[in-house]
Backbone as a printed PyTorch tensor [residue, N CA C, xyz], in Angstrom:
tensor([[[ 51.8050,  25.8060,  -0.9530],
         [ 52.6040,  24.6250,  -0.7670],
         [ 52.9670,  24.5450,   0.7190]],

        [[ 52.7820,  23.3820,   1.3010],
         [ 53.0520,  23.2060,   2.7220],
         [ 54.5570,  23.0950,   2.9820]],

        [[ 55.0090,  23.7550,   4.0410],
         [ 56.4090,  23.6990,   4.4560],
         [ 56.6690,  22.3810,   5.1630]],

        [[ 57.9320,  22.0250,   5.2900],
         [ 58.2880,  20.8500,   6.0870],
         [ 58.2240,  21.2410,   7.5710]],

        [[ 58.3430,  20.2610,   8.4420],
         [ 58.1230,  20.4950,   9.8790],
         [ 59.0830,  21.5090,  10.5000]],

        [[ 60.3660,  21.4340,  10.1640],
         [ 61.3400,  22.3450,  10.7790],
         [ 61.0420,  23.8160,  10.4320]],

        [[ 60.8180,  24.1540,   9.1600],
         [ 60.4590,  25.5410,   8.8530],
         [ 59.1370,  25.9840,   9.4930]],

        [[ 58.2070,  25.0590,   9.6530],
         [ 56.9420,  25.3950,  10.3300],
         [ 57.2220,  25.7690,  11.7810]],

        [[ 58.0420,  24.9600,  12.4550],
         [ 58.3840,  25.2500,  13.8500],
         [ 59.0920,  26.5970,  13.9760]],

        [[ 60.0000,  26.8920,  13.0370],
         [ 60.6910,  28.1850,  13.0550],
         [ 59.7080,  29.3400,  12.8850]],

        [[ 58.7830,  29.1920,  11.9490],
         [ 57.7970,  30.2450,  11.7000],
         [ 56.9060,  30.4490,  12.9210]],

        [[ 56.5270,  29.3620,  13.5650],
         [ 55.6860,  29.4630,  14.7640],
         [ 56.4370,  30.1610,  15.9000]],

        [[ 57.7110,  29.8310,  16.0700],
         [ 58.5110,  30.5070,  17.1020],
         [ 58.5980,  32.0090,  16.8330]],

        [[ 58.8310,  32.3770,  15.5570],
         [ 58.9140,  33.8100,  15.2060],
         [ 57.5980,  34.5150,  15.5060]],

        [[ 56.4890,  33.8810,  15.1400],
         [ 55.1770,  34.4860,  15.4060],
         [ 54.9320,  34.6580,  16.8990]],

        [[ 55.2480,  33.6380,  17.6620],
         [ 55.0280,  33.7140,  19.1160],
         [ 55.9290,  34.7660,  19.7630]],

        [[ 57.1700,  34.8410,  19.3020],
         [ 58.0990,  35.8410,  19.8370],
         [ 57.6080,  37.2510,  19.5220]],

        [[ 57.1640,  37.4670,  18.2990],
         [ 56.6550,  38.7760,  17.8900],
         [ 55.4150,  39.1540,  18.7000]],

        [[ 54.5160,  38.2070,  18.8790],
         [ 53.3070,  38.4640,  19.6600],
         [ 53.6550,  38.7460,  21.1190]],

        [[ 54.6270,  38.0120,  21.6520],
         [ 55.0350,  38.2020,  23.0410],
         [ 55.6020,  39.5950,  23.2650]],

        [[ 56.3960,  40.0870,  22.3090],
         [ 56.9670,  41.4230,  22.4270],
         [ 55.8840,  42.4950,  22.4550]],

        [[ 54.7780,  42.2290,  21.7770],
         [ 53.6670,  43.1810,  21.7470],
         [ 52.6270,  42.8730,  22.8250]],

        [[ 52.9460,  41.8970,  23.6710],
         [ 52.0470,  41.4520,  24.7400],
         [ 50.6780,  41.0590,  24.1820]],

        [[ 50.7280,  40.2510,  23.1250],
         [ 49.5130,  39.7740,  22.4760],
         [ 49.5610,  38.2540,  22.3820]],

        [[ 48.4370,  37.6610,  22.0620],
         [ 48.3750,  36.2250,  21.8300],
         [ 48.4710,  35.9490,  20.3370]],

        [[ 49.0470,  34.8070,  19.9910],
         [ 49.1240,  34.4000,  18.5970],
         [ 47.8040,  33.7470,  18.2120]],

        [[ 47.2240,  34.2140,  17.1270],
         [ 45.9420,  33.6570,  16.6630],
         [ 46.1750,  32.2930,  16.0120]],

        [[ 45.2600,  31.3640,  16.2190],
         [ 45.3870,  30.0470,  15.5820],
         [ 45.4510,  30.1500,  14.0520]],

        [[ 44.7530,  31.1380,  13.4920],
         [ 44.7650,  31.3320,  12.0420],
         [ 46.1710,  31.6950,  11.5520]],

        [[ 46.8780,  32.5040,  12.3300],
         [ 48.2430,  32.8920,  11.9650],
         [ 49.1680,  31.6810,  11.9830]],

        [[ 48.9990,  30.8370,  12.9780],
         [ 49.8190,  29.6280,  13.0590],
         [ 49.5340,  28.6920,  11.8830]],

        [[ 48.2840,  28.6290,  11.4620],
         [ 47.9140,  27.7710,  10.3320],
         [ 48.5110,  28.2960,   9.0270]],

        [[ 48.3950,  29.5880,   8.7890],
         [ 48.9280,  30.1920,   7.5610],
         [ 50.4490,  30.0500,   7.5030]],

        [[ 51.1190,  30.0930,   8.6540],
         [ 52.5770,  29.9850,   8.7080],
         [ 53.0780,  28.6170,   8.2560]],

        [[ 52.1870,  27.6670,   8.0880],
         [ 52.5710,  26.3300,   7.6490],
         [ 52.7840,  26.2540,   6.1380]],

        [[ 52.4600,  27.3340,   5.4250],
         [ 52.4740,  27.2900,   3.9690],
         [ 53.3110,  28.4090,   3.3680]],

        [[ 53.7760,  28.1660,   2.1560],
         [ 54.4090,  29.1980,   1.3420],
         [ 53.3620,  29.5800,   0.3040]],

        [[ 53.0660,  30.8540,   0.2340],
         [ 52.0670,  31.3290,  -0.7200],
         [ 52.7720,  32.1940,  -1.7490]],

        [[ 52.6570,  31.8000,  -3.0030],
         [ 53.2590,  32.5380,  -4.1050],
         [ 52.1820,  32.7580,  -5.1560]],

        [[ 52.0060,  33.9970,  -5.5780],
         [ 51.0440,  34.3150,  -6.6220],
         [ 51.7690,  34.3340,  -7.9620]],

        [[ 51.1490,  33.7600,  -8.9660],
         [ 51.7780,  33.6900, -10.2780],
         [ 50.7350,  33.7890, -11.3810]],

        [[ 51.2000,  34.1300, -12.5700],
         [ 50.3320,  34.1400, -13.7420],
         [ 50.6100,  32.9420, -14.6380]],

        [[ 51.5430,  32.0800, -14.2280],
         [ 51.8880,  30.8830, -15.0030],
         [ 50.8700,  29.7880, -14.6980]],

        [[ 49.8710,  29.6790, -15.5410],
         [ 48.7820,  28.7340, -15.2860],
         [ 49.1520,  27.2840, -15.5820]],

        [[ 50.0910,  27.0700, -16.4750],
         [ 50.4230,  25.7000, -16.8790],
         [ 51.6040,  25.1190, -16.1180]],

        [[ 52.2100,  25.8780, -15.2310],
         [ 53.3690,  25.3990, -14.4760],
         [ 52.9130,  24.6440, -13.2280]],

        [[ 53.6750,  23.6430, -12.8640],
         [ 53.3780,  22.8970, -11.6360],
         [ 53.8540,  23.6930, -10.4310]],

        [[ 53.4030,  23.2950,  -9.2590],
         [ 53.8210,  23.9640,  -8.0250],
         [ 55.3330,  23.8600,  -7.8480]],

        [[ 55.8990,  22.7250,  -8.2130],
         [ 57.3490,  22.5270,  -8.0920],
         [ 58.0860,  23.4960,  -9.0180]],

        [[ 57.6180,  23.6290, -10.2650],
         [ 58.2510,  24.5510, -11.2150],
         [ 58.1570,  25.9970, -10.7360]],

        [[ 57.0090,  26.3600, -10.2120],
         [ 56.8220,  27.7270,  -9.7230],
         [ 57.7680,  28.0080,  -8.5710]],

        [[ 57.9020,  27.0610,  -7.6460],
         [ 58.8040,  27.2570,  -6.5090],
         [ 60.2600,  27.3220,  -6.9640]],

        [[ 60.6360,  26.5290,  -7.9660],
         [ 62.0040,  26.5910,  -8.4970],
         [ 62.2750,  27.9680,  -9.0930]],

        [[ 61.3120,  28.4840,  -9.8490],
         [ 61.4670,  29.8190, -10.4370],
         [ 61.5460,  30.8890,  -9.3460]],

        [[ 60.7310,  30.7310,  -8.3310],
         [ 60.7320,  31.6950,  -7.2240],
         [ 62.0820,  31.6860,  -6.5090]],

        [[ 62.6060,  30.5010,  -6.2410],
         [ 63.9110,  30.3950,  -5.5810],
         [ 65.0120,  31.0280,  -6.4200]],

        [[ 64.9740,  30.7750,  -7.7380],
         [ 65.9680,  31.3580,  -8.6240],
         [ 65.8460,  32.8880,  -8.6200]],

        [[ 64.6240,  33.3740,  -8.7050],
         [ 64.4000,  34.8250,  -8.6960],
         [ 64.8930,  35.4410,  -7.3780]],

        [[ 64.6510,  34.7540,  -6.2820],
         [ 65.0840,  35.2560,  -4.9770],
         [ 66.6030,  35.3410,  -4.9090]],

        [[ 67.3000,  34.3630,  -5.4790],
         [ 68.7580,  34.4000,  -5.4960],
         [ 69.2670,  35.5910,  -6.3020]],

        [[ 68.6050,  35.8990,  -7.4070],
         [ 68.9710,  37.0670,  -8.2150],
         [ 68.7570,  38.3440,  -7.4130]],

        [[ 67.6520,  38.4300,  -6.6910],
         [ 67.3840,  39.6060,  -5.8530],
         [ 68.4700,  39.7800,  -4.7950]],

        [[ 68.9150,  38.6780,  -4.1950],
         [ 69.9670,  38.7510,  -3.1830],
         [ 71.2900,  39.2150,  -3.7850]],

        [[ 71.5870,  38.7880,  -5.0100],
         [ 72.8110,  39.2290,  -5.6800],
         [ 72.7610,  40.7320,  -5.9130]],

        [[ 71.6320,  41.2350,  -6.4180],
         [ 71.5030,  42.6730,  -6.6460],
         [ 71.6100,  43.4570,  -5.3440]],

        [[ 71.0040,  42.9400,  -4.2950],
         [ 71.0870,  43.6160,  -2.9950],
         [ 72.5310,  43.7060,  -2.5300]],

        [[ 73.2690,  42.6140,  -2.6810],
         [ 74.6680,  42.5930,  -2.2740],
         [ 75.5000,  43.5570,  -3.1140]],

        [[ 75.2890,  43.5580,  -4.4220],
         [ 76.0290,  44.4590,  -5.2980],
         [ 75.7360,  45.9170,  -4.9640]],

        [[ 74.4740,  46.2260,  -4.6960],
         [ 74.1130,  47.5970,  -4.3390],
         [ 74.8200,  48.0250,  -3.0630]],

        [[ 74.9370,  47.1260,  -2.1050],
         [ 75.5930,  47.4990,  -0.8530],
         [ 77.0970,  47.6510,  -1.0520]],

        [[ 77.6980,  46.8310,  -1.9100],
         [ 79.1320,  46.9300,  -2.1640],
         [ 79.4930,  48.2120,  -2.9130]],

        [[ 78.6350,  48.5960,  -3.8570],
         [ 78.9000,  49.7760,  -4.6780],
         [ 78.2240,  51.0130,  -4.0870]],

        [[ 77.5200,  50.8020,  -2.9930],
         [ 76.8050,  51.8770,  -2.2990],
         [ 75.7950,  52.5770,  -3.2050]],

        [[ 74.9690,  51.7660,  -3.8490],
         [ 73.9260,  52.2960,  -4.7120],
         [ 72.5570,  52.2150,  -4.0460]],

        [[ 72.5400,  52.1440,  -2.7440],
         [ 71.2780,  51.9910,  -2.0400],
         [ 70.3510,  53.1690,  -2.1670]],

        [[ 70.8950,  54.3820,  -2.2690],
         [ 70.0620,  55.5730,  -2.3310],
         [ 70.4880,  56.4320,  -3.5140]],

        [[ 69.9720,  56.0770,  -4.6730],
         [ 70.2670,  56.8630,  -5.8580],
         [ 69.3790,  58.0980,  -5.8880]],

        [[ 69.9070,  59.2250,  -6.3620],
         [ 69.0700,  60.4160,  -6.4620],
         [ 67.9410,  60.1870,  -7.4640]],

        [[ 66.7950,  60.7180,  -7.1600],
         [ 65.6190,  60.5560,  -8.0160],
         [ 65.4870,  61.7710,  -8.9180]],

        [[ 65.1630,  61.5350, -10.1670],
         [ 64.9390,  62.6080, -11.1260],
         [ 63.6110,  62.3670, -11.8080]],

        [[ 62.8880,  63.4270, -12.0820],
         [ 61.6140,  63.2680, -12.7760],
         [ 61.7430,  63.4400, -14.2800]],

        [[ 62.9410,  63.7340, -14.7560],
         [ 63.1610,  63.8650, -16.1870],
         [ 62.8740,  65.2530, -16.7320]],

        [[ 62.3420,  66.1710, -15.9080],
         [ 61.9910,  67.4980, -16.4090],
         [ 63.2170,  68.2810, -16.8460]],

        [[ 64.3710,  67.9840, -16.2450],
         [ 65.5740,  68.7210, -16.6350],
         [ 65.9730,  68.3990, -18.0730]],

        [[ 65.5210,  67.2580, -18.5920],
         [ 65.8310,  66.9050, -19.9640],
         [ 65.0130,  67.7180, -20.9570]],

        [[ 63.8810,  68.2470, -20.5150],
         [ 63.0030,  69.0030, -21.3940],
         [ 63.3510,  70.4840, -21.4380]],

        [[ 64.1770,  70.9450, -20.5370],
         [ 64.5370,  72.3570, -20.5050],
         [ 65.4890,  72.6760, -21.6540]],

        [[ 65.3090,  73.8400, -22.2840],
         [ 66.2170,  74.1940, -23.3740],
         [ 67.6170,  74.4860, -22.8380]],

        [[ 68.5940,  74.0320, -23.5480],
         [ 69.9800,  74.2660, -23.1560],
         [ 70.6650,  75.0480, -24.2710]],

        [[ 71.5300,  75.9280, -23.8710],
         [ 72.3290,  76.6860, -24.8430],
         [ 73.7870,  76.4290, -24.5830]],

        [[ 74.5370,  76.3810, -25.6180],
         [ 75.9610,  76.1780, -25.5140],
         [ 76.6620,  77.4540, -25.9570]],

        [[ 77.4210,  78.0820, -25.0610],
         [ 78.1100,  79.3070, -25.4610],
         [ 79.1920,  78.9930, -26.4960]],

        [[ 79.2080,  79.7610, -27.5290],
         [ 80.2150,  79.5930, -28.5720],
         [ 81.0480,  80.8550, -28.6050]],

        [[ 82.3200,  80.6910, -28.4680],
         [ 83.2340,  81.8300, -28.5350],
         [ 83.7990,  81.9230, -29.9360]],

        [[ 83.5140,  83.0350, -30.5770],
         [ 84.0170,  83.2480, -31.9270],
         [ 85.2590,  84.1330, -31.9150]],

        [[ 85.7710,  84.4230, -33.0700],
         [ 86.9320,  85.3000, -33.1210],
         [ 86.5870,  86.6730, -32.5680]],

        [[ 87.3530,  87.1270, -31.7520],
         [ 86.9680,  88.3790, -31.1400],
         [ 88.0260,  89.3210, -31.0360]]])
């Protein structure tokens, strides 16, 4: 789906700035691709407008989760492989002694 003119100009400025920092030239192909939003989907019967609406909604949900993670500081949760769940555990029982 083609972007409107203002977002195209913004994308072109970002590309040129990035290329300038690396002392490179911006390829015409990159400028052409920057004119479009590309979204891959498996929804074959949905229109482009419907797909973009769903994408925007999904993006808003992602932003909410990102914000919540930063507020609750859940950015780096410890990783577990689940092997500790398979290890046998014993519970000490103290009887009359």
